[in-house]
Z-matrix of the N, CA and C atoms (Angstrom, degrees):
N
C 1 1.451
C 2 1.527 1 110.78
N 3 1.339 2 116.57 1 -43.10
C 4 1.463 3 118.55 2 -179.27
C 5 1.515 4 111.64 3 -66.88
N 6 1.338 5 117.59 4 -29.98
C 7 1.459 6 118.93 5 179.94
C 8 1.529 7 111.37 6 -74.32
N 9 1.350 8 117.47 7 -25.08
C 10 1.463 9 119.38 8 -179.80
C 11 1.515 10 112.03 9 -80.15
N 12 1.317 11 118.74 10 -36.52
C 13 1.461 12 121.77 11 -173.51
C 14 1.524 13 112.73 12 -58.52
N 15 1.330 14 120.72 13 -48.29
C 16 1.455 15 118.75 14 178.71
C 17 1.515 16 112.53 15 -59.94
N 18 1.341 17 117.61 16 -37.07
C 19 1.462 18 119.87 17 178.89
C 20 1.516 19 110.20 18 -64.74
N 21 1.351 20 117.28 19 -42.27
C 22 1.459 21 120.60 20 178.10
C 23 1.516 22 110.50 21 -62.00
N 24 1.332 23 116.23 22 -43.18
C 25 1.459 24 120.02 23 179.85
C 26 1.519 25 110.99 24 -63.59
N 27 1.352 26 116.54 25 -39.99
C 28 1.466 27 119.11 26 179.54
C 29 1.522 28 111.04 27 -65.29
N 30 1.342 29 117.31 28 -38.18
C 31 1.466 30 119.46 29 -178.94
C 32 1.521 31 111.21 30 -71.24
N 33 1.338 32 117.79 31 -29.14
C 34 1.463 33 120.40 32 -179.77
C 35 1.519 34 111.88 33 -84.41
N 36 1.341 35 117.78 34 -19.55
C 37 1.466 36 120.65 35 -176.32
C 38 1.523 37 113.22 36 -60.41
N 39 1.353 38 120.99 37 -44.33
C 40 1.468 39 119.15 38 178.67
C 41 1.527 40 112.59 39 -61.85
N 42 1.337 41 116.73 40 -37.10
C 43 1.463 42 119.96 41 178.36
C 44 1.528 43 110.46 42 -62.47
N 45 1.333 44 116.51 43 -44.43
C 46 1.458 45 120.78 44 179.09
C 47 1.521 46 110.76 45 -65.67
N 48 1.324 47 117.54 46 -41.96
C 49 1.464 48 121.23 47 179.39
C 50 1.522 49 110.98 48 -61.34
N 51 1.334 50 116.47 49 -43.87
C 52 1.466 51 119.88 50 177.97
C 53 1.510 52 112.16 51 -63.52
N 54 1.337 53 116.81 52 -38.95
C 55 1.459 54 121.01 53 179.63
C 56 1.521 55 111.16 54 -66.51
N 57 1.324 56 116.40 55 -41.54
C 58 1.465 57 120.47 56 177.93
C 59 1.524 58 110.35 57 -61.05
N 60 1.326 59 117.00 58 -44.88
C 61 1.461 60 120.05 59 178.82
C 62 1.514 61 112.79 60 -62.75
N 63 1.333 62 116.56 61 -39.01
C 64 1.466 63 120.21 62 -179.02
C 65 1.522 64 112.00 63 -72.02
N 66 1.337 65 117.20 64 -33.84
C 67 1.466 66 120.56 65 -175.72
C 68 1.524 67 113.65 66 -88.17
N 69 1.324 68 118.35 67 -14.35
C 70 1.470 69 120.82 68 -173.89
C 71 1.531 70 113.40 69 -55.93
N 72 1.346 71 120.67 70 -48.01
C 73 1.473 72 118.87 71 -179.81
C 74 1.528 73 112.80 72 -63.52
N 75 1.335 74 116.46 73 -39.47
C 76 1.465 75 119.84 74 178.98
C 77 1.519 76 110.63 75 -65.38
N 78 1.326 77 116.86 76 -42.02
C 79 1.462 78 120.18 77 179.36
C 80 1.519 79 110.71 78 -62.79
N 81 1.324 80 117.40 79 -41.46
C 82 1.467 81 120.43 80 178.20
C 83 1.519 82 110.63 81 -60.32
N 84 1.332 83 117.13 82 -46.45
C 85 1.466 84 120.81 83 -178.81
C 86 1.525 85 111.43 84 -64.44
N 87 1.322 86 117.23 85 -46.34
C 88 1.467 87 120.63 86 -178.59
C 89 1.529 88 111.01 87 -65.83
N 90 1.330 89 117.12 88 -41.05
C 91 1.467 90 120.40 89 -179.83
C 92 1.522 91 111.14 90 -67.46
N 93 1.334 92 116.67 91 -40.74
C 94 1.466 93 119.73 92 177.66
C 95 1.523 94 111.04 93 -61.75
N 96 1.328 95 117.15 94 -32.97
C 97 1.465 96 120.65 95 179.96
C 98 1.525 97 111.98 96 -76.28
N 99 1.325 98 118.01 97 -36.49
C 100 1.467 99 121.35 98 -174.40
C 101 1.526 100 113.90 99 -90.51
N 102 1.332 101 117.82 100 -27.29
C 103 1.467 102 120.94 101 -172.02
C 104 1.527 103 114.15 102 -61.12
N 105 1.346 104 120.70 103 -44.81
C 106 1.472 105 118.61 104 -177.28
C 107 1.522 106 113.20 105 -58.90
N 108 1.325 107 117.75 106 -42.98
C 109 1.465 108 120.21 107 -179.40
C 110 1.521 109 111.64 108 -67.92
N 111 1.329 110 116.71 109 -29.61
C 112 1.465 111 120.39 110 179.72
C 113 1.524 112 112.02 111 -82.99
N 114 1.331 113 116.96 112 -12.64
C 115 1.459 114 120.21 113 -179.72
C 116 1.515 115 113.36 114 73.47
N 117 1.330 116 116.53 115 29.38
C 118 1.463 117 120.63 116 179.14
C 119 1.518 118 109.38 117 -126.61
N 120 1.317 119 114.94 118 165.63
C 121 1.454 120 120.37 119 175.86
C 122 1.525 121 109.13 120 -77.15
N 123 1.311 122 116.47 121 139.96
C 124 1.464 123 121.24 122 -179.16
C 125 1.524 124 111.58 123 -57.55
N 126 1.329 125 117.40 124 -38.14
C 127 1.469 126 120.38 125 -179.13
C 128 1.529 127 111.55 126 -67.12
N 129 1.335 128 117.15 127 -34.64
C 130 1.464 129 119.52 128 176.28
C 131 1.525 130 110.73 129 -64.94
N 132 1.327 131 115.20 130 -39.95
C 133 1.461 132 119.89 131 178.12
C 134 1.529 133 110.63 132 -63.68
N 135 1.328 134 116.28 133 -42.82
C 136 1.465 135 120.28 134 178.59
C 137 1.529 136 110.92 135 -61.96
N 138 1.322 137 115.86 136 -42.94
C 139 1.466 138 119.50 137 -179.02
C 140 1.531 139 110.78 138 -61.92
N 141 1.343 140 116.75 139 -40.41
C 142 1.468 141 120.08 140 179.42
C 143 1.525 142 111.23 141 -64.19
N 144 1.333 143 116.71 142 -38.02
C 145 1.468 144 119.95 143 179.78
C 146 1.525 145 110.79 144 -70.49
N 147 1.343 146 117.23 145 -40.28
C 148 1.474 147 119.01 146 176.81
C 149 1.525 148 110.03 147 -60.92
N 150 1.321 149 116.51 148 -38.97
C 151 1.462 150 119.74 149 178.53
C 152 1.530 151 110.64 150 -62.54
N 153 1.331 152 116.45 151 -41.33
C 154 1.471 153 119.92 152 176.14
C 155 1.528 154 111.01 153 -59.57
N 156 1.332 155 116.09 154 -41.22
C 157 1.464 156 119.70 155 -179.77
C 158 1.531 157 110.68 156 -63.83
N 159 1.330 158 116.68 157 -41.69
C 160 1.471 159 119.97 158 177.39
C 161 1.522 160 111.19 159 -63.50
N 162 1.336 161 116.82 160 -37.16
C 163 1.464 162 119.94 161 177.66
C 164 1.526 163 110.72 162 -65.58
N 165 1.330 164 116.99 163 -38.40
C 166 1.473 165 120.34 164 175.73
C 167 1.525 166 110.36 165 -63.06
N 168 1.328 167 115.72 166 -43.07
C 169 1.470 168 120.88 167 -178.70
C 170 1.522 169 110.72 168 -62.52
N 171 1.330 170 116.02 169 -39.89
C 172 1.462 171 119.92 170 -179.07
C 173 1.524 172 111.87 171 -78.19
N 174 1.340 173 117.44 172 -23.05
C 175 1.461 174 120.51 173 -176.24
C 176 1.516 175 112.95 174 -108.64
N 177 1.344 176 116.45 175 -104.41
C 178 1.472 177 119.43 176 -173.34
C 179 1.519 178 114.96 177 -69.75
N 180 1.297 179 118.85 178 -15.07
C 181 1.466 180 121.26 179 -179.15
C 182 1.517 181 111.47 180 111.56
N 183 1.320 182 115.65 181 165.82
C 184 1.458 183 120.78 182 -177.78
C 185 1.522 184 110.15 183 -68.07
N 186 1.345 185 117.85 184 147.38
C 187 1.466 186 120.36 185 -177.57
C 188 1.527 187 112.14 186 -66.14
N 189 1.341 188 115.55 187 148.83
C 190 1.466 189 120.82 188 179.13
C 191 1.525 190 111.50 189 -70.40
N 192 1.335 191 116.12 190 -37.93
C 193 1.469 192 120.87 191 179.63
C 194 1.525 193 107.39 192 -117.52
N 195 1.322 194 117.09 193 84.26
C 196 1.467 195 121.03 194 -170.77
C 197 1.522 196 114.21 195 -59.36
N 198 1.337 197 118.91 196 -40.24
C 199 1.467 198 120.36 197 -176.76
C 200 1.525 199 110.75 198 -65.13
N 201 1.342 200 116.94 199 -44.11
C 202 1.467 201 119.79 200 178.15
C 203 1.523 202 110.47 201 -65.13
N 204 1.338 203 115.93 202 -42.23
C 205 1.456 204 119.65 203 178.38
C 206 1.526 205 110.35 204 -59.11
N 207 1.339 206 116.27 205 -43.20
C 208 1.461 207 120.49 206 -177.19
C 209 1.529 208 110.91 207 -63.42
N 210 1.336 209 117.73 208 -43.75
C 211 1.471 210 119.98 209 179.34
C 212 1.526 211 110.82 210 -60.97
N 213 1.333 212 116.17 211 -43.50
C 214 1.470 213 119.12 212 178.75
C 215 1.526 214 110.96 213 -65.21
N 216 1.327 215 116.78 214 -38.92
C 217 1.468 216 120.52 215 -179.46
C 218 1.523 217 111.05 216 -65.62
N 219 1.334 218 117.65 217 -40.35
C 220 1.473 219 120.47 218 178.75
C 221 1.519 220 109.77 219 -62.26
N 222 1.337 221 117.22 220 -46.06
C 223 1.464 222 119.73 221 -179.70
C 224 1.522 223 111.56 222 -64.84
N 225 1.339 224 116.71 223 -39.24
C 226 1.467 225 119.78 224 178.76
C 227 1.523 226 111.04 225 -64.32
N 228 1.331 227 117.13 226 -42.69
C 229 1.468 228 120.13 227 178.74
C 230 1.529 229 111.16 228 -67.07
N 231 1.337 230 117.56 229 -35.79
C 232 1.468 231 120.23 230 177.46
C 233 1.528 232 110.29 231 -65.56
N 234 1.337 233 117.17 232 -41.88
C 235 1.473 234 119.84 233 176.97
C 236 1.525 235 110.54 234 -62.87
N 237 1.341 236 116.47 235 -42.40
C 238 1.467 237 119.64 236 178.99
C 239 1.520 238 110.93 237 -61.46
N 240 1.339 239 116.40 238 -40.15
C 241 1.467 240 120.18 239 179.43
C 242 1.523 241 110.91 240 -64.17
N 243 1.343 242 117.05 241 -39.63
C 244 1.471 243 119.53 242 178.11
C 245 1.519 244 110.90 243 -64.43
N 246 1.343 245 116.80 244 -41.85
C 247 1.467 246 119.71 245 -179.44
C 248 1.523 247 111.39 246 -65.52
N 249 1.327 248 117.11 247 -43.65
C 250 1.461 249 118.84 248 -177.62
C 251 1.517 250 111.58 249 -70.62
N 252 1.335 251 118.22 250 -28.51
C 253 1.467 252 120.32 251 178.75
C 254 1.520 253 110.67 252 -62.98
N 255 1.332 254 116.94 253 -33.49
C 256 1.464 255 120.59 254 179.30
C 257 1.520 256 110.42 255 -67.52
N 258 1.340 257 116.93 256 -33.01
C 259 1.469 258 120.63 257 -176.85
C 260 1.520 259 113.60 258 -89.66
N 261 1.323 260 118.13 259 -3.86
C 262 1.459 261 119.74 260 -177.83
C 263 1.526 262 110.90 261 -70.04
N 264 1.317 263 115.59 262 145.62
C 265 1.457 264 121.55 263 179.47
C 266 1.522 265 109.60 264 -113.51
N 267 1.341 266 117.44 265 142.10
C 268 1.469 267 119.44 266 178.45
C 269 1.530 268 111.36 267 -75.96
N 270 1.331 269 115.92 268 144.15
C 271 1.461 270 122.25 269 177.08
C 272 1.518 271 109.14 270 -127.05
N 273 1.327 272 115.19 271 148.28
C 274 1.452 273 121.07 272 179.06
C 275 1.515 274 111.85 273 -80.90
N 276 1.349 275 117.05 274 -179.97
C 277 1.465 276 120.48 275 -177.14
C 278 1.529 277 113.39 276 -64.90
N 279 1.324 278 117.80 277 -24.42
C 280 1.463 279 121.08 278 179.76
C 281 1.526 280 112.05 279 -93.82
N 282 1.318 281 117.45 280 6.84
C 283 1.459 282 120.74 281 179.68
C 284 1.510 283 114.18 282 87.18
N 285 1.335 284 117.21 283 6.50
C 286 1.459 285 119.55 284 179.92
C 287 1.536 286 109.73 285 -84.77
N 288 1.343 287 117.89 286 140.53
C 289 1.464 288 119.93 287 179.35
C 290 1.528 289 110.67 288 -66.09
N 291 1.304 290 115.88 289 137.08
C 292 1.457 291 121.67 290 176.82
C 293 1.524 292 109.06 291 -97.76
N 294 1.340 293 117.50 292 152.93
C 295 1.471 294 118.66 293 178.47
C 296 1.524 295 110.69 294 -62.55
N 297 1.303 296 115.20 295 134.47
C 298 1.469 297 121.31 296 179.16
C 299 1.519 298 107.64 297 -122.25
N 300 1.322 299 116.05 298 99.76
C 301 1.465 300 119.81 299 -175.78
C 302 1.526 301 112.76 300 -101.58
N 303 1.335 302 116.64 301 19.96
C 304 1.466 303 118.43 302 -177.34
C 305 1.518 304 112.29 303 -63.22
N 306 1.340 305 117.61 304 -33.94
C 307 1.458 306 120.29 305 -172.74
C 308 1.528 307 112.20 306 -114.74
N 309 1.326 308 117.74 307 16.38
C 310 1.452 309 120.10 308 179.69
C 311 1.530 310 109.94 309 -81.73
N 312 1.347 311 118.08 310 136.45
C 313 1.464 312 119.58 311 -178.30
C 314 1.518 313 113.21 312 -63.55
N 315 1.332 314 117.75 313 -29.02
C 316 1.456 315 120.14 314 -179.65
C 317 1.517 316 113.77 315 -73.53
N 318 1.323 317 117.44 316 -7.23
C 319 1.462 318 121.11 317 -176.66
C 320 1.526 319 111.59 318 -111.92
N 321 1.319 320 116.42 319 32.79
C 322 1.467 321 119.84 320 177.37
C 323 1.527 322 108.73 321 -68.07
N 324 1.334 323 117.88 322 146.82
C 325 1.461 324 119.72 323 179.91
C 326 1.521 325 111.16 324 -64.07
N 327 1.323 326 115.55 325 145.80
C 328 1.453 327 120.77 326 178.93
C 329 1.519 328 111.55 327 -71.30
N 330 1.332 329 116.84 328 177.20
C 331 1.466 330 120.11 329 -177.82
C 332 1.523 331 113.09 330 -63.48
N 333 1.346 332 116.83 331 -32.84
C 334 1.473 333 118.41 332 179.03
C 335 1.524 334 110.80 333 -65.17
N 336 1.352 335 115.57 334 -44.60
C 337 1.470 336 119.61 335 179.52
C 338 1.523 337 110.82 336 -63.50
N 339 1.332 338 116.31 337 -41.38
C 340 1.465 339 119.66 338 179.46
C 341 1.522 340 110.68 339 -64.19
N 342 1.335 341 116.83 340 -40.60
C 343 1.468 342 120.19 341 179.66
C 344 1.524 343 110.82 342 -66.21
N 345 1.342 344 116.73 343 -41.61
C 346 1.462 345 119.69 344 179.02
C 347 1.527 346 111.27 345 -65.56
N 348 1.342 347 116.38 346 -40.76
C 349 1.467 348 119.50 347 178.48
C 350 1.522 349 110.82 348 -63.66
N 351 1.343 350 116.61 349 -41.40
C 352 1.468 351 120.05 350 178.29
C 353 1.518 352 110.78 351 -64.04
N 354 1.335 353 117.19 352 -38.53
C 355 1.466 354 120.52 353 178.98
C 356 1.527 355 110.95 354 -66.86
N 357 1.342 356 116.85 355 -39.84
C 358 1.466 357 119.31 356 177.55
C 359 1.525 358 111.07 357 -63.49
N 360 1.328 359 116.77 358 -41.19
C 361 1.463 360 119.93 359 178.66
C 362 1.528 361 111.06 360 -65.75
N 363 1.340 362 116.98 361 -40.12
C 364 1.463 363 120.22 362 178.15
C 365 1.518 364 110.54 363 -63.17
N 366 1.341 365 116.34 364 -43.46
C 367 1.465 366 120.22 365 179.70
C 368 1.524 367 110.86 366 -63.36
N 369 1.331 368 116.76 367 -39.38
C 370 1.462 369 119.88 368 179.17
C 371 1.528 370 110.91 369 -65.92
N 372 1.340 371 116.89 370 -44.90
C 373 1.470 372 119.57 371 178.57
C 374 1.524 373 111.08 372 -60.99
N 375 1.340 374 116.33 373 -40.47
C 376 1.463 375 120.01 374 178.71
C 377 1.522 376 110.54 375 -63.87
N 378 1.334 377 116.70 376 -43.11
C 379 1.466 378 120.32 377 179.95
C 380 1.524 379 110.85 378 -63.60
N 381 1.327 380 117.22 379 -40.21
C 382 1.463 381 120.07 380 178.86
C 383 1.522 382 110.06 381 -63.58
N 384 1.342 383 117.13 382 -41.82
C 385 1.472 384 119.83 383 179.04
C 386 1.520 385 112.00 384 -64.19
N 387 1.335 386 117.31 385 -31.58
C 388 1.466 387 120.94 386 -178.90
C 389 1.524 388 112.91 387 -86.62
N 390 1.301 389 116.90 388 -9.88
C 391 1.469 390 119.42 389 -178.19
C 392 1.528 391 109.69 390 -73.49
N 393 1.326 392 117.78 391 162.82
C 394 1.468 393 120.97 392 179.48
C 395 1.529 394 111.69 393 -58.03
N 396 1.314 395 115.71 394 153.75
C 397 1.466 396 121.41 395 -177.51
C 398 1.527 397 110.96 396 -56.27
N 399 1.325 398 116.68 397 -41.66
C 400 1.466 399 119.87 398 -179.35
C 401 1.525 400 110.90 399 -60.17
N 402 1.325 401 116.88 400 -40.15
C 403 1.467 402 120.35 401 179.53
C 404 1.521 403 110.74 402 -69.55
N 405 1.324 404 117.21 403 -39.35
C 406 1.466 405 119.60 404 178.41
C 407 1.524 406 110.52 405 -61.60
N 408 1.323 407 116.73 406 -42.47
C 409 1.469 408 119.99 407 178.94
C 410 1.525 409 111.00 408 -64.84
N 411 1.330 410 115.78 409 -42.90
C 412 1.463 411 120.05 410 -179.98
C 413 1.524 412 110.85 411 -61.10
N 414 1.335 413 117.14 412 -47.82
C 415 1.462 414 120.72 413 -178.44
C 416 1.523 415 111.29 414 -64.58
N 417 1.329 416 117.09 415 -38.94
C 418 1.466 417 119.82 416 179.60
C 419 1.527 418 111.12 417 -62.44
N 420 1.334 419 116.51 418 -41.81
C 421 1.471 420 119.41 419 -179.11
C 422 1.523 421 110.61 420 -72.36
N 423 1.339 422 117.50 421 -39.77
C 424 1.469 423 120.05 422 -178.53
C 425 1.523 424 111.92 423 -67.15
N 426 1.334 425 117.39 424 -30.18
C 427 1.460 426 120.65 425 -179.14
C 428 1.524 427 112.20 426 -93.72
N 429 1.313 428 117.01 427 13.04
C 430 1.461 429 121.29 428 179.34
C 431 1.528 430 110.23 429 -62.55
N 432 1.327 431 117.85 430 141.35
C 433 1.471 432 119.74 431 177.95
C 434 1.521 433 113.33 432 -73.51
N 435 1.332 434 117.66 433 -1.34
C 436 1.467 435 121.03 434 -176.91
C 437 1.522 436 113.66 435 -80.24
N 438 1.344 437 118.09 436 -0.14
C 439 1.468 438 121.77 437 175.88
C 440 1.530 439 111.00 438 57.31
N 441 1.344 440 115.88 439 55.22
C 442 1.461 441 121.53 440 -176.11
C 443 1.524 442 111.30 441 -76.95
N 444 1.315 443 116.51 442 148.56
C 445 1.461 444 121.41 443 173.35
C 446 1.525 445 108.95 444 -82.59
N 447 1.346 446 116.51 445 168.61
C 448 1.462 447 120.11 446 177.02
C 449 1.523 448 110.67 447 -58.84
N 450 1.312 449 116.18 448 -39.16
C 451 1.464 450 119.77 449 -179.17
C 452 1.531 451 110.62 450 -62.82
N 453 1.346 452 117.11 451 -43.35
C 454 1.465 453 120.98 452 179.60
C 455 1.523 454 111.52 453 -67.55
N 456 1.343 455 116.51 454 -38.51
C 457 1.466 456 120.09 455 177.92
C 458 1.520 457 109.88 456 -63.00
N 459 1.332 458 116.16 457 -46.77
C 460 1.467 459 119.94 458 179.43
C 461 1.521 460 110.56 459 -61.29
N 462 1.323 461 117.64 460 -39.07
C 463 1.462 462 120.89 461 178.34
C 464 1.510 463 112.12 462 -63.51
N 465 1.322 464 117.10 463 -41.42
C 466 1.466 465 120.01 464 179.74
C 467 1.524 466 111.98 465 -67.08
N 468 1.332 467 115.82 466 -34.24
C 469 1.461 468 119.29 467 -179.21
C 470 1.522 469 112.46 468 -86.17
N 471 1.318 470 117.45 469 -12.14
C 472 1.454 471 120.55 470 -179.74
C 473 1.515 472 113.53 471 73.72
N 474 1.338 473 116.70 472 32.76
C 475 1.463 474 120.90 473 178.57
C 476 1.519 475 108.41 474 -125.06
N 477 1.323 476 116.38 475 166.84
C 478 1.464 477 119.20 476 177.72
C 479 1.523 478 109.52 477 -75.50
N 480 1.321 479 115.91 478 151.86
C 481 1.464 480 120.49 479 -179.18
C 482 1.523 481 111.13 480 -63.27
N 483 1.334 482 116.90 481 -32.98
C 484 1.461 483 120.14 482 -179.66
C 485 1.514 484 113.58 483 -68.11
N 486 1.336 485 118.22 484 -25.88
C 487 1.466 486 119.88 485 -179.54
C 488 1.521 487 112.15 486 -89.20
N 489 1.341 488 117.19 487 -6.06
C 490 1.457 489 119.99 488 -177.50
C 491 1.525 490 112.04 489 -67.24
N 492 1.340 491 117.56 490 -44.91
C 493 1.465 492 120.51 491 -179.51
C 494 1.517 493 112.79 492 -60.92
N 495 1.351 494 118.95 493 -51.16
C 496 1.465 495 119.44 494 177.81
C 497 1.524 496 113.07 495 -60.96
N 498 1.321 497 116.74 496 -38.24
C 499 1.462 498 119.27 497 179.53
C 500 1.525 499 110.50 498 -66.47
N 501 1.326 500 116.42 499 -41.59
C 502 1.462 501 119.97 500 177.44
C 503 1.523 502 110.08 501 -61.00
N 504 1.333 503 117.40 502 -42.37
C 505 1.467 504 120.65 503 179.05
C 506 1.519 505 111.16 504 -61.27
N 507 1.340 506 116.75 505 -43.03
C 508 1.467 507 119.69 506 178.99
C 509 1.522 508 111.53 507 -63.70
N 510 1.331 509 116.59 508 -42.61
C 511 1.463 510 119.88 509 -178.69
C 512 1.526 511 111.48 510 -67.13
N 513 1.329 512 117.03 511 -41.86
C 514 1.467 513 119.21 512 177.93
C 515 1.523 514 110.91 513 -67.38
N 516 1.345 515 116.97 514 -36.43
C 517 1.462 516 120.13 515 175.20
C 518 1.511 517 111.49 516 -63.07
N 519 1.321 518 116.20 517 -39.36
C 520 1.464 519 121.10 518 177.06
C 521 1.529 520 110.10 519 -61.37
N 522 1.326 521 116.92 520 -47.98
C 523 1.468 522 120.35 521 178.50
C 524 1.524 523 110.95 522 -60.41
N 525 1.324 524 116.32 523 -41.83
C 526 1.461 525 120.66 524 -179.18
C 527 1.526 526 110.66 525 -60.26
N 528 1.338 527 116.17 526 -45.42
C 529 1.470 528 119.60 527 179.96
C 530 1.523 529 111.47 528 -66.42
N 531 1.315 530 117.09 529 -39.15
C 532 1.463 531 119.99 530 179.05
C 533 1.525 532 111.02 531 -64.91
N 534 1.325 533 116.32 532 -41.93
C 535 1.465 534 119.49 533 179.24
C 536 1.523 535 111.11 534 -68.40
N 537 1.335 536 116.86 535 -36.88
C 538 1.469 537 120.05 536 178.56
C 539 1.522 538 110.87 537 -65.61
N 540 1.326 539 116.91 538 -29.34
C 541 1.467 540 121.34 539 179.50
C 542 1.526 541 110.71 540 -95.75
N 543 1.322 542 116.75 541 26.63
C 544 1.465 543 122.83 542 179.71
C 545 1.521 544 111.32 543 56.56
N 546 1.293 545 114.38 544 46.70
C 547 1.451 546 123.40 545 173.59
C 548 1.518 547 111.85 546 59.53
N 549 1.315 548 116.65 547 40.14
C 550 1.459 549 119.35 548 173.76
C 551 1.515 550 109.04 549 -75.02
N 552 1.330 551 116.03 550 146.50
C 553 1.467 552 119.99 551 178.76
C 554 1.513 553 109.27 552 -66.23
N 555 1.317 554 119.28 553 144.38
C 556 1.461 555 120.75 554 -179.51
C 557 1.519 556 111.33 555 -67.83
N 558 1.337 557 115.19 556 144.57
C 559 1.459 558 119.72 557 175.82
C 560 1.512 559 109.56 558 -67.55
N 561 1.346 560 115.06 559 158.91
C 562 1.462 561 119.64 560 178.38
C 563 1.527 562 111.39 561 -61.17
N 564 1.338 563 116.67 562 -33.35
C 565 1.459 564 119.77 563 -178.58
C 566 1.510 565 113.78 564 -89.11
N 567 1.326 566 117.84 565 -0.44
C 568 1.456 567 120.94 566 -177.03
C 569 1.527 568 109.99 567 -70.45
N 570 1.317 569 115.80 568 136.37
C 571 1.463 570 120.64 569 -178.57
C 572 1.521 571 111.26 570 -61.31
N 573 1.351 572 117.26 571 -31.84
C 574 1.460 573 118.84 572 -176.54
C 575 1.520 574 111.45 573 -73.37
N 576 1.310 575 118.29 574 -13.26
C 577 1.462 576 119.77 575 179.34
C 578 1.517 577 111.63 576 -77.58
N 579 1.333 578 117.38 577 -15.78
C 580 1.458 579 119.80 578 -176.54
C 581 1.525 580 109.91 579 -134.18
N 582 1.343 581 118.83 580 78.88
C 583 1.465 582 118.48 581 176.60
C 584 1.515 583 109.71 582 -62.55
N 585 1.322 584 115.62 583 139.18
C 586 1.461 585 119.12 584 -172.87
C 587 1.513 586 113.39 585 -84.98
N 588 1.345 587 118.59 586 -12.18
C 589 1.465 588 118.90 587 177.61
C 590 1.522 589 110.24 588 -67.27
N 591 1.325 590 117.42 589 131.15
C 592 1.458 591 120.63 590 -178.17
C 593 1.515 592 110.08 591 -79.59
N 594 1.323 593 115.51 592 130.26
C 595 1.460 594 121.12 593 173.74
C 596 1.514 595 107.14 594 -120.68
N 597 1.316 596 115.63 595 124.60
C 598 1.457 597 119.06 596 -179.97
C 599 1.507 598 109.53 597 -93.51
């Protein structure tokens, strides 16, 4: 049995190497898209997904549909990173735990903080309602609880995946300017009033 295992591993190694080479660009793109929202470095996300692939290779076998598997794995690792970030505790320079009062009931925000937070949320909702229709649709799809990938978002909006990033930047810039101007409606000549990404 021990003499067969190394031979099996050697025969499977080229298949795994080829799969890694084929999936690397897709993994980079998917990780770059998911990492900012998860609050992690894209390379850390990639490393976690490669580790999952090695575990599949050592256990149940390589996935039948590698690209679909990879997209699901990136999203799963991003969700895991978000969950663990909530449970992380701060430590000092000497390794001693620091007090973390973020979730203590005695440290609830006062009425002024609650009122300011409510006002910020109201201003944001108002700005979103006043933004161009294309931006409202984009924001609604991006904030969907379904955890959509960039490819799925672009498909729902009927635009190319490459134009999604620039369009998102324009829409967020539009919201930023509206909020900075105390939620004033955009001028007719304002660039943010007419996002150039086509939405069908």
